[in-house]
Residue frames as qw, qx, qy, qz and C-alpha x, y, z in Angstrom:
[[0.267, 0.188, -0.942, 0.081, 74.04, 9.84, -10.37],
 [0.686, -0.406, -0.374, -0.474, 71.04, 7.77, -9.25],
 [0.279, -0.461, 0.686, -0.488, 70.84, 6.87, -5.64],
 [0.303, -0.041, -0.951, -0.038, 70.35, 3.27, -4.63],
 [0.579, -0.534, -0.387, -0.479, 66.99, 2.40, -3.12],
 [0.135, -0.434, 0.630, -0.630, 67.06, 2.93, 0.62],
 [0.600, -0.248, -0.752, -0.116, 65.83, 0.20, 2.92],
 [0.547, -0.605, 0.246, -0.524, 64.17, 0.21, 6.32],
 [0.220, 0.298, -0.903, 0.217, 66.01, -2.25, 8.51],
 [0.509, -0.029, 0.638, -0.577, 63.79, -5.00, 9.89],
 [0.015, 0.179, 0.936, 0.303, 61.25, -7.56, 8.74],
 [0.308, 0.180, 0.158, -0.921, 57.96, -5.93, 7.74],
 [0.224, 0.401, 0.885, 0.079, 54.40, -6.92, 6.86],
 [0.003, -0.551, -0.481, -0.682, 51.52, -5.14, 5.18],
 [0.438, -0.791, -0.424, 0.060, 50.16, -4.24, 8.65],
 [0.509, -0.481, 0.003, 0.714, 53.43, -2.39, 9.41],
 [0.297, 0.200, 0.460, 0.813, 53.43, -0.79, 5.96],
 [0.125, -0.728, -0.557, -0.379, 49.94, 0.66, 6.53],
 [0.448, -0.790, -0.263, 0.326, 51.25, 2.64, 9.52],
 [0.512, -0.156, 0.191, 0.823, 53.95, 4.47, 7.54],
 [0.127, 0.596, 0.053, -0.791, 53.52, 7.99, 6.19],
 [0.647, 0.584, 0.489, 0.028, 51.54, 8.22, 2.96],
 [0.196, 0.935, -0.190, -0.225, 53.95, 10.93, 1.82],
 [0.152, -0.545, 0.793, 0.224, 56.63, 8.27, 1.30],
 [0.873, 0.254, -0.215, -0.357, 56.39, 5.43, -1.22],
 [0.315, -0.467, 0.824, -0.066, 57.65, 2.01, -0.19],
 [0.817, 0.125, -0.463, -0.320, 57.56, -1.54, -1.51],
 [0.617, -0.441, 0.621, -0.198, 57.88, -4.69, 0.60],
 [0.753, 0.354, -0.521, -0.191, 59.56, -7.71, -0.91],
 [0.773, -0.083, -0.596, 0.198, 59.77, -10.80, 1.28],
 [0.576, -0.718, -0.316, 0.230, 59.49, -8.56, 4.35],
 [0.508, -0.210, 0.069, 0.832, 62.26, -6.18, 3.26],
 [0.168, 0.887, 0.335, -0.270, 61.29, -2.51, 2.75],
 [0.512, 0.120, 0.338, 0.781, 62.51, -0.55, -0.30],
 [0.056, 0.661, 0.178, -0.726, 62.10, 3.22, -0.65],
 [0.532, 0.553, 0.562, 0.308, 60.48, 4.29, -3.94],
 [0.048, 0.980, 0.053, -0.186, 61.60, 7.94, -3.72],
 [0.169, 0.429, 0.075, -0.884, 62.56, 10.23, -5.40],
 [0.683, 0.554, 0.256, -0.401, 60.06, 10.62, -8.21],
 [0.748, 0.157, 0.497, 0.412, 61.03, 8.98, -11.52],
 [0.204, -0.272, 0.338, 0.877, 62.52, 10.98, -14.41],
 [0.507, 0.495, 0.061, -0.703, 60.36, 12.67, -17.01],
 [0.367, 0.338, -0.770, -0.399, 61.61, 10.13, -19.59],
 [0.001, 0.080, 0.972, -0.222, 60.39, 7.31, -17.35],
 [0.329, 0.429, 0.540, -0.645, 57.02, 9.02, -16.92],
 [0.463, 0.467, -0.312, -0.685, 56.56, 9.63, -20.67],
 [0.293, 0.169, -0.915, -0.219, 57.18, 5.94, -21.40],
 [0.099, 0.249, 0.870, -0.413, 54.74, 4.91, -18.64],
 [0.393, 0.483, 0.216, -0.753, 52.16, 7.37, -20.00],
 [0.431, 0.397, -0.562, -0.585, 52.54, 6.21, -23.63],
 [0.231, 0.031, -0.972, -0.043, 52.33, 2.54, -22.70],
 [0.174, 0.307, 0.719, -0.598, 49.43, 3.23, -20.34],
 [0.468, 0.421, -0.072, -0.774, 47.50, 4.90, -23.18],
 [0.427, 0.235, -0.784, -0.385, 48.00, 1.83, -25.37],
 [0.131, -0.122, -0.952, 0.247, 46.87, -0.53, -22.61],
 [0.256, 0.356, 0.480, -0.760, 43.96, 1.70, -21.63],
 [0.494, 0.363, -0.306, -0.728, 42.71, 1.96, -25.21],
 [0.370, 0.127, -0.895, -0.215, 43.00, -1.80, -25.74],
 [0.163, -0.218, -0.907, 0.322, 41.15, -2.76, -22.54],
 [0.322, 0.106, 0.158, -0.927, 38.45, -0.07, -22.74],
 [0.739, 0.067, -0.160, -0.651, 35.06, -1.82, -22.64],
 [0.687, 0.103, -0.720, 0.019, 36.59, -5.17, -21.64],
 [0.751, -0.597, -0.256, -0.117, 36.39, -6.85, -18.26],
 [0.742, -0.086, -0.236, 0.621, 40.06, -6.24, -17.38],
 [0.178, -0.978, -0.082, 0.065, 41.30, -3.15, -15.51],
 [0.630, 0.412, -0.177, 0.635, 44.48, -1.19, -16.25],
 [0.457, -0.878, -0.107, 0.092, 46.06, 0.52, -13.24],
 [0.521, 0.607, -0.275, 0.533, 49.18, 2.64, -12.78],
 [0.570, -0.244, -0.467, 0.631, 51.47, 3.29, -9.84],
 [0.007, -0.270, 0.864, -0.424, 51.08, 4.08, -7.11],
 [0.823, -0.219, -0.119, -0.510, 48.72, 1.19, -6.34],
 [0.364, -0.453, 0.786, -0.210, 49.57, -1.49, -3.80],
 [0.814, 0.147, -0.478, -0.295, 49.69, -5.06, -5.09],
 [0.583, -0.473, 0.601, -0.274, 49.76, -7.65, -2.30],
 [0.668, 0.311, -0.654, -0.171, 51.41, -10.92, -3.31],
 [0.659, -0.467, 0.441, -0.392, 50.43, -13.26, -0.45],
 [0.141, 0.240, -0.960, -0.040, 51.60, -16.78, 0.18],
 [0.198, -0.314, -0.927, -0.060, 48.54, -19.08, -0.06],
 [0.302, -0.749, -0.538, -0.242, 45.83, -17.92, 2.38],
 [0.423, -0.101, -0.335, 0.836, 48.03, -15.40, 4.20],
 [0.059, -0.844, -0.476, 0.238, 45.93, -12.69, 5.90],
 [0.340, 0.861, 0.089, 0.368, 46.30, -9.20, 4.41],
 [0.323, -0.912, 0.219, -0.126, 48.10, -7.84, 7.48],
 [0.772, -0.407, 0.443, 0.203, 50.66, -10.66, 7.35],
 [0.772, 0.586, 0.130, 0.211, 51.59, -10.27, 3.67],
 [0.572, -0.571, 0.218, 0.547, 55.34, -9.63, 3.30],
 [0.363, 0.026, 0.523, 0.771, 55.39, -8.65, -0.39],
 [0.222, 0.838, 0.411, -0.282, 53.65, -5.42, -1.42],
 [0.451, -0.044, 0.402, 0.796, 54.77, -3.91, -4.74],
 [0.288, 0.769, 0.215, -0.529, 53.77, -0.91, -6.85],
 [0.583, 0.184, 0.570, 0.549, 54.29, -1.81, -10.52],
 [0.003, -0.227, 0.210, 0.951, 54.37, 1.04, -13.02],
 [0.606, 0.107, -0.265, -0.742, 51.47, -0.52, -14.96],
 [0.201, -0.030, 0.969, -0.137, 49.36, -3.59, -14.40],
 [0.567, -0.055, -0.439, -0.695, 46.35, -5.37, -15.85],
 [0.242, -0.009, 0.877, -0.416, 43.93, -7.33, -13.65],
 [0.418, -0.095, -0.624, -0.653, 41.11, -9.37, -15.17],
 [0.453, -0.390, -0.793, 0.117, 39.78, -11.03, -11.99],
 [0.192, -0.683, -0.057, -0.702, 37.62, -8.37, -10.34],
 [0.776, -0.583, -0.239, -0.032, 37.68, -10.23, -7.02],
 [0.723, -0.044, -0.176, 0.667, 41.36, -9.26, -6.68],
 [0.163, 0.437, 0.040, 0.884, 40.53, -5.54, -6.78],
 [0.307, -0.705, -0.557, 0.314, 39.56, -3.65, -3.65],
 [0.069, 0.978, 0.118, 0.160, 39.40, 0.08, -3.09],
 [0.432, -0.838, 0.313, 0.115, 42.70, -0.02, -1.17],
 [0.212, -0.544, 0.764, 0.274, 44.81, -2.60, -3.03],
 [0.784, 0.271, -0.455, -0.325, 45.07, -5.50, -5.47],
 [0.612, -0.418, 0.646, -0.182, 45.37, -8.90, -3.77],
 [0.839, 0.139, 0.516, 0.105, 47.04, -11.55, -5.89],
 [0.447, -0.167, 0.530, 0.700, 48.90, -11.74, -9.16],
 [0.428, 0.632, -0.042, -0.644, 47.93, -9.32, -11.94],
 [0.868, 0.390, 0.306, 0.042, 47.62, -10.84, -15.40],
 [0.639, 0.526, 0.016, 0.562, 50.25, -8.48, -16.81],
 [0.419, -0.816, -0.030, 0.396, 52.84, -6.24, -15.15],
 [0.588, 0.634, -0.005, 0.501, 55.03, -3.63, -16.87],
 [0.520, -0.720, -0.021, 0.459, 57.97, -2.06, -15.05],
 [0.470, 0.823, -0.063, 0.313, 59.70, 0.87, -16.72],
 [0.794, -0.221, -0.213, 0.525, 63.27, 0.76, -15.46],
 [0.004, -0.962, 0.165, -0.220, 65.11, 3.61, -13.83],
 [0.465, 0.503, -0.627, 0.371, 68.74, 3.46, -12.71],
 [0.283, -0.417, 0.598, -0.623, 67.72, 3.36, -9.04],
 [0.769, -0.047, 0.423, -0.477, 65.28, 0.43, -9.42],
 [0.663, 0.447, -0.511, -0.316, 66.63, -1.61, -12.35],
 [0.191, 0.312, -0.910, 0.197, 68.50, -4.19, -10.28],
 [0.389, 0.076, 0.714, -0.577, 65.46, -4.83, -8.06],
 [0.699, 0.393, 0.045, -0.596, 63.01, -4.94, -11.03],
 [0.617, 0.469, -0.596, -0.209, 65.25, -7.32, -13.00],
 [0.266, 0.248, -0.888, 0.282, 65.98, -9.58, -10.02],
 [0.058, 0.120, 0.840, -0.526, 63.98, -9.95, -6.85],
 [0.510, 0.322, 0.221, -0.766, 60.74, -8.43, -8.19],
 [0.569, 0.302, -0.608, -0.463, 60.87, -10.60, -11.32],
 [0.248, 0.077, -0.951, 0.169, 61.31, -13.65, -9.09],
 [0.226, 0.231, 0.675, -0.663, 58.35, -12.67, -6.91],
 [0.573, 0.344, -0.124, -0.733, 56.14, -11.99, -9.94],
 [0.484, 0.222, -0.811, -0.242, 57.04, -15.42, -11.27],
 [0.102, -0.044, -0.910, 0.401, 56.33, -17.10, -7.91],
 [0.341, 0.288, 0.440, -0.779, 53.02, -15.24, -7.57],
 [0.466, 0.383, 0.786, 0.133, 51.87, -16.32, -11.04],
 [0.244, 0.723, -0.053, -0.644, 51.99, -13.07, -13.06],
 [0.824, 0.385, 0.411, 0.057, 51.29, -14.43, -16.55],
 [0.613, 0.574, 0.125, 0.528, 53.30, -11.80, -18.41],
 [0.435, -0.775, -0.031, 0.458, 56.01, -9.40, -17.20],
 [0.556, 0.713, 0.079, 0.420, 57.49, -6.61, -19.32],
 [0.522, -0.587, 0.012, 0.619, 60.75, -4.92, -18.36],
 [0.433, 0.839, 0.216, 0.248, 60.91, -1.71, -20.37],
 [0.595, -0.326, 0.049, 0.733, 64.32, -0.03, -20.70],
 [0.269, 0.916, 0.260, -0.146, 63.59, 3.59, -21.72],
 [0.151, -0.813, 0.377, 0.417, 67.20, 4.66, -22.24],
 [0.186, -0.298, 0.816, 0.459, 68.31, 1.86, -24.57],
 [0.622, 0.263, -0.113, -0.729, 64.73, 1.45, -25.89],
 [0.391, 0.103, -0.902, -0.153, 64.46, -2.28, -25.40],
 [0.727, -0.273, 0.167, -0.607, 61.85, -4.51, -23.80],
 [0.115, 0.166, -0.976, 0.081, 62.23, -7.91, -22.17],
 [0.725, -0.164, -0.108, -0.660, 58.99, -9.92, -22.18],
 [0.061, -0.177, 0.952, -0.241, 58.74, -12.79, -19.70],
 [0.706, -0.114, -0.316, -0.623, 55.88, -15.26, -20.17],
 [0.507, -0.313, 0.705, -0.384, 54.83, -17.73, -17.49],
 [0.760, 0.186, -0.528, -0.331, 54.88, -21.33, -18.72],
 [0.804, -0.178, -0.557, 0.111, 54.39, -24.24, -16.34],
 [0.581, -0.779, -0.194, 0.136, 54.84, -21.84, -13.41],
 [0.599, -0.434, 0.187, 0.646, 58.18, -20.42, -14.58],
 [0.343, 0.886, -0.131, -0.284, 59.57, -17.64, -16.73],
 [0.872, 0.139, 0.213, 0.419, 61.94, -18.91, -19.36],
 [0.414, -0.113, 0.197, 0.882, 64.33, -16.76, -21.31],
 [0.240, 0.696, 0.300, -0.607, 62.75, -13.43, -22.14],
 [0.542, 0.594, 0.428, 0.412, 61.81, -12.36, -25.64],
 [0.317, -0.471, 0.014, 0.823, 63.66, -9.14, -26.55],
 [0.350, 0.774, 0.462, 0.253, 62.12, -6.27, -28.51],
 [0.367, -0.421, 0.013, 0.830, 63.44, -2.88, -29.50],
 [0.195, 0.553, -0.130, -0.799, 63.28, -0.01, -31.94],
 [0.400, 0.283, -0.596, -0.636, 61.09, -0.82, -34.93],
 [0.129, -0.062, -0.989, 0.029, 59.61, -3.94, -33.31],
 [0.629, -0.261, -0.136, -0.719, 55.97, -4.85, -32.88],
 [0.061, 0.129, -0.936, 0.322, 55.04, -7.20, -30.03],
 [0.656, -0.350, -0.416, -0.524, 51.89, -9.24, -29.49],
 [0.454, -0.468, 0.561, -0.509, 51.14, -10.05, -25.87],
 [0.274, 0.083, -0.957, -0.051, 51.30, -13.73, -24.95],
 [0.108, 0.290, 0.786, -0.535, 48.47, -13.36, -22.38],
 [0.409, 0.689, 0.349, -0.485, 46.31, -11.16, -24.61],
 [0.585, 0.070, 0.580, 0.563, 47.22, -12.10, -28.24],
 [0.281, 0.792, 0.439, 0.317, 45.09, -9.28, -29.74],
 [0.259, -0.937, 0.043, 0.231, 47.09, -6.70, -27.77],
 [0.759, 0.342, 0.093, 0.546, 49.84, -5.48, -30.09],
 [0.296, -0.869, 0.019, 0.396, 52.40, -2.90, -29.01],
 [0.632, 0.642, -0.003, 0.435, 54.38, -0.91, -31.56],
 [0.652, -0.478, -0.202, 0.553, 57.40, 0.02, -29.46],
 [0.327, 0.242, 0.150, 0.901, 58.28, 3.08, -31.57],
 [0.286, -0.696, -0.348, -0.560, 54.96, 4.57, -30.39],
 [0.694, -0.653, -0.253, 0.165, 55.99, 3.99, -26.77],
 [0.650, -0.338, 0.048, 0.679, 59.56, 5.24, -27.11],
 [0.392, 0.605, 0.337, 0.605, 58.96, 7.88, -29.83],
 [0.190, -0.928, -0.136, -0.290, 58.11, 10.72, -27.46],
 [0.746, -0.539, 0.026, 0.391, 61.26, 10.01, -25.43],
 [0.612, 0.072, 0.258, 0.744, 63.40, 11.44, -28.20],
 [0.124, 0.828, 0.353, 0.419, 61.32, 14.62, -28.67]]
């Protein structure tokens, strides 16, 4: 049985977060701390790996960067100083095309694309509060990948909001809305899960 994500009681900022042990993985969402431990399942990791290969191959030689967790993504409000940022997430996979957002320590600002591969312990957070923060921050495209039922929800930002998600599953091919030449054959992502 998966354990629910533990929380540190209090209201936290990135400055606080930087003082915590690097042996623990945490996310901050609106100042609330969520524990990212224990490590994800091997099924989760295979799906992340397969999708990461597809993204990496597509963006090779292009100006965008593909990154995988753990990498801190700071989602500040307006000109909020780094130390004051209250939302710091670690998406499973992300694509950033604006090189000014990338530092050696973190990404500051909305990635162009975020993919979260759901696990029982994080699904509620990924489908709710994180989705809302990605929308607010301006993440152009957000994929929620369900490895167990082999479905994908694709949210696309239009006029600053995510509408109803497009749903994909076994046998489906999906073109990205942000990068139309990026086509994902979901059987290639989920195929190794069944092996």
